[in-house]
C-alpha positions as CSV (number, residue, x, y, z in Angstrom):
1,X,50.5,-14.4,35.7
2,X,51.3,-12.6,32.5
3,X,48.6,-10.1,31.3
4,X,48.0,-9.0,27.7
5,X,46.4,-6.2,25.7
6,X,45.2,-6.9,22.1
7,X,44.3,-3.9,19.9
8,X,42.5,-4.4,16.7
9,X,42.9,-1.2,14.7
10,X,41.5,0.2,11.5
11,X,43.3,3.2,10.0
12,X,41.9,6.1,8.0
13,X,44.0,5.1,4.9
14,X,46.8,2.8,3.9
15,X,49.2,5.8,4.2
16,X,48.0,6.3,7.8
17,X,48.6,2.6,8.5
18,X,52.1,2.8,7.0
19,X,52.9,5.9,9.2
20,X,51.7,4.4,12.4
21,X,53.3,1.1,11.7
22,X,56.7,2.8,11.1
23,X,56.3,4.9,14.2
24,X,55.2,1.9,16.4
25,X,58.1,-0.4,15.2
26,X,60.6,2.4,15.9
27,X,59.3,3.7,19.3
28,X,57.1,1.1,21.0
29,X,60.0,-0.9,22.6
30,X,61.3,2.3,24.2
31,X,57.8,3.4,25.4
32,X,56.5,0.1,26.7
33,X,59.7,-1.0,28.6
34,X,58.0,-3.4,30.9
35,X,56.4,-5.5,28.0
36,X,57.8,-8.9,27.6
37,X,56.4,-9.1,24.0
38,X,55.2,-6.6,21.5
39,X,53.7,-7.4,18.1
40,X,52.4,-5.4,15.2
41,X,50.7,-7.6,12.6
42,X,49.5,-5.9,9.5
43,X,46.3,-7.7,8.7
44,X,45.3,-5.6,5.6
45,X,46.0,-2.3,3.9
46,X,44.2,-0.4,6.6
47,X,44.1,-2.9,9.5
48,X,46.5,-4.2,12.1
49,X,46.5,-6.3,15.3
50,X,48.8,-5.2,18.1
51,X,49.5,-7.4,21.1
52,X,51.5,-6.6,24.2
53,X,52.3,-9.0,26.9
54,X,53.3,-7.9,30.4
55,X,54.7,-9.9,33.3
56,X,51.6,-9.2,35.4
57,X,48.5,-7.0,35.7
58,X,50.4,-4.3,37.7
59,X,52.9,-3.8,34.8
60,X,50.0,-3.7,32.4
61,X,48.2,-1.1,34.4
62,X,51.4,1.1,34.5
63,X,51.5,1.0,30.7
64,X,47.9,2.3,30.4
65,X,48.8,6.0,30.6
66,X,51.5,5.6,28.0
67,X,49.1,3.9,25.7
68,X,46.5,6.6,26.2
69,X,49.0,9.3,25.4
70,X,50.1,7.5,22.2
71,X,46.5,6.9,21.1
72,X,45.7,10.6,21.6
73,X,48.8,11.7,19.6
74,X,47.8,9.4,16.7
75,X,44.0,9.8,16.7
76,X,44.0,11.5,13.3
77,X,45.4,8.2,11.8
78,X,43.0,5.8,13.5
79,X,39.4,5.2,12.3
80,X,38.6,2.7,15.0
81,X,40.2,0.6,17.7
82,X,38.9,-2.4,19.7
83,X,40.9,-3.2,22.8
84,X,40.6,-6.4,24.7
85,X,42.7,-7.7,27.7
86,X,43.2,-10.7,29.8
87,X,45.4,-13.4,31.4
88,X,47.9,-15.0,29.2
89,X,47.6,-18.8,29.2
90,X,50.3,-19.5,26.6
91,X,53.1,-17.3,25.2
92,X,55.3,-19.7,23.2
93,X,58.3,-18.7,21.1
94,X,61.0,-20.7,19.5
């Protein structure tokens, strides 16, 4: 069963949000190579929701060190982050 991580992020400023958004859009597909789906939804000037869907929990677990490294590298841009995870019941695209 597919497994997902949802990050709800608040950035220290709109400029920090812009910087992390640009970096994520450019580099995330090459970093999270096992992800079936990556999204970055800008929900406000200083907030975003990021979702990644993996084929299974094992692939999700393998991505955790990469996420931790990227979060550490960008900690000066991030005011707070709430991470949730769970089994994907629907992942529909047209």
